[in-house]
C-alpha positions as CSV (number, residue, x, y, z in Angstrom):
1,M,112.2,-92.3,5.7
2,K,113.8,-92.9,2.0
3,A,114.4,-96.1,0.4
4,L,117.4,-96.7,-1.3
5,D,116.3,-95.2,-4.7
6,G,115.6,-92.0,-2.6
7,I,111.2,-92.4,-2.6
8,L,109.9,-91.7,0.4
9,L,108.9,-94.3,2.7
10,K,105.5,-93.9,4.5
11,V,106.3,-94.3,8.3
12,V,103.0,-96.6,10.0
13,E,102.3,-98.1,13.1
14,N,100.6,-101.7,11.8
15,F,100.8,-103.6,8.7
16,K,100.2,-107.2,7.5
17,Y,103.0,-109.4,6.6
18,L,103.0,-113.0,5.4
19,R,99.0,-112.6,6.5
20,A,99.9,-111.9,9.9
21,W,100.1,-107.8,11.3
22,S,103.1,-106.5,13.6
23,E,101.0,-104.5,16.1
24,S,100.8,-106.7,18.6
25,T,98.6,-110.9,19.2
26,A,96.1,-109.3,20.3
27,K,95.0,-107.6,16.9
28,D,96.6,-110.4,14.5
29,F,94.0,-113.2,17.0
30,E,91.1,-110.9,16.6
31,V,91.4,-110.9,12.4
32,R,92.1,-114.5,12.7
33,K,89.2,-114.4,15.1
34,A,86.5,-113.1,12.5
35,L,88.5,-115.2,9.5
36,A,87.3,-118.3,11.3
37,W,83.8,-117.2,12.9
38,S,83.5,-116.3,8.6
39,A,84.7,-120.4,7.1
40,F,81.9,-121.2,10.2
41,H,79.2,-119.8,8.5
42,K,80.4,-121.3,5.0
43,L,79.5,-124.7,6.7
44,T,76.8,-123.9,8.7
45,K,74.4,-126.5,6.3
46,I,76.9,-128.7,6.6
47,W,76.7,-128.1,11.1
48,S,72.9,-128.8,11.0
49,S,73.1,-131.8,9.4
50,T,72.1,-134.8,10.6
51,L,75.8,-136.2,10.0
52,S,78.2,-137.5,12.6
53,E,79.7,-135.8,15.6
54,K,82.7,-138.0,14.7
55,L,82.6,-136.6,10.8
56,K,81.9,-132.8,12.1
57,V,85.0,-132.4,14.8
58,R,87.2,-133.3,11.2
59,L,86.0,-131.0,9.3
60,F,85.8,-128.2,11.9
61,V,89.9,-129.1,12.4
62,A,90.4,-129.2,8.5
63,T,89.2,-126.0,8.5
64,V,87.5,-123.7,11.3
65,E,91.0,-124.5,13.7
66,T,92.9,-124.3,10.6
67,V,91.9,-120.8,10.2
68,V,92.6,-119.6,13.8
69,L,95.6,-121.8,14.1
70,C,97.0,-119.5,11.0
71,G,100.5,-118.1,12.4
72,A,100.2,-118.6,15.8
73,E,103.8,-120.1,16.2
74,A,104.2,-116.8,16.7
75,W,102.0,-115.2,18.1
76,T,103.1,-113.5,22.2
77,L,100.6,-114.9,24.7
78,T,99.5,-112.8,27.9
79,N,98.1,-114.8,30.7
80,V,94.7,-113.1,29.0
81,L,95.2,-113.8,26.0
82,K,95.5,-117.3,26.5
83,K,92.2,-117.9,27.5
84,K,90.5,-116.4,23.9
85,P,91.3,-119.0,22.0
86,D,90.5,-121.4,24.3
87,G,86.8,-120.1,25.2
88,C,86.7,-118.9,21.0
89,Y,87.2,-122.8,19.7
90,T,85.2,-124.3,22.3
91,W,81.6,-122.0,21.7
92,M,82.3,-122.2,17.5
93,L,82.7,-126.0,18.2
94,R,79.3,-126.0,20.6
95,M,77.5,-124.6,17.7
96,A,79.5,-127.2,15.7
97,L,78.4,-130.0,17.4
98,N,74.5,-128.3,18.6
99,T,75.4,-128.6,21.6
100,S,74.0,-125.5,23.6
101,W,75.7,-123.7,26.6
102,R,73.7,-124.5,28.9
103,S,73.8,-127.7,29.5
104,H,77.2,-127.3,30.8
105,A,78.6,-129.6,29.2
106,A,82.0,-131.3,30.6
107,Y,84.3,-129.6,28.8
108,Q,86.0,-134.0,27.5
109,Q,82.0,-134.1,25.7
110,H,82.7,-131.3,23.4
111,Y,86.7,-132.1,22.8
112,G,86.6,-135.8,23.5
113,E,90.3,-136.3,21.6
114,L,91.4,-132.9,20.9
115,P,94.0,-130.6,23.0
116,R,92.3,-127.7,23.7
117,V,93.6,-124.6,21.6
118,S,95.9,-122.6,24.2
119,L,98.1,-127.0,24.4
120,K,98.1,-127.5,19.9
121,V,99.9,-123.3,20.2
122,Q,102.3,-124.2,22.5
123,Q,103.2,-127.2,20.7
124,R,103.6,-125.7,17.5
125,R,106.0,-122.8,19.2
126,M,107.7,-125.8,20.2
127,R,108.0,-127.3,17.4
128,V,109.6,-123.9,15.6
129,A,111.9,-123.6,18.7
130,D,113.1,-126.9,17.8
131,H,113.5,-127.0,13.9
132,C,115.6,-124.0,14.9
133,M,117.8,-125.5,17.2
134,R,118.1,-128.1,15.4
135,Q,120.2,-126.3,12.5
136,S,122.4,-125.1,15.2
137,E,124.7,-123.3,12.1
138,E,122.1,-120.4,11.4
139,E,121.5,-116.7,13.6
140,A,117.9,-119.0,14.7
141,S,119.1,-121.1,17.1
142,K,121.0,-118.4,18.4
143,L,118.4,-116.9,19.2
144,V,115.8,-119.5,21.1
145,L,118.7,-119.0,23.3
146,W,118.6,-115.5,23.7
147,I,118.8,-114.0,27.5
148,P,118.7,-110.1,28.1
149,T,121.6,-109.0,29.3
150,Y,119.9,-104.9,29.3
151,G,117.0,-102.6,30.8
152,H,115.7,-103.6,33.8
153,P,113.4,-106.3,34.1
154,N,110.1,-104.9,36.4
155,R,110.5,-104.7,39.8
156,D,109.8,-108.3,42.0
157,R,109.8,-110.5,38.1
158,K,112.5,-112.5,36.9
159,R,113.4,-111.4,32.2
160,M,111.0,-113.4,30.0
161,T,113.2,-115.8,28.0
162,Y,111.7,-117.3,24.8
163,I,112.7,-120.9,26.7
164,D,110.3,-119.2,29.4
165,I,107.4,-119.2,27.3
166,L,107.7,-121.7,25.5
167,L,106.4,-123.1,28.8
């Protein structure tokens, strides 16, 4: 493939664009998870300190959660992938609050008033869709409501639209 000025371009399957990997959501999430663990471990002294739980949770949300959810509004989550961010986030939150997984503490004991990560991803996606819909003169508003009219869906399966994925 050649560019306009005749330079030969290399064809690649996967590349990083705006801090996200283009090949798949799974690959992008794995990179985000590794970066979040790195950020988490840099704050080990804080997690093992005697700071209040409330302060630790606020710090956790500001540092680690931000890294995990960067670009999450563009993720295409399958049923398997929906569970991975929740599990990773819960594991890190337990470690930050010095709670053993063996204690089998209830969800509410760890999260408190924090919503699940999968719900935060869904809220971010809804915000982006809402923003696109308000810009009625732009192409993005048409894409949110786009329904595929060609190709064949899998047997016994309805066609998925962007609205279906948001809900």
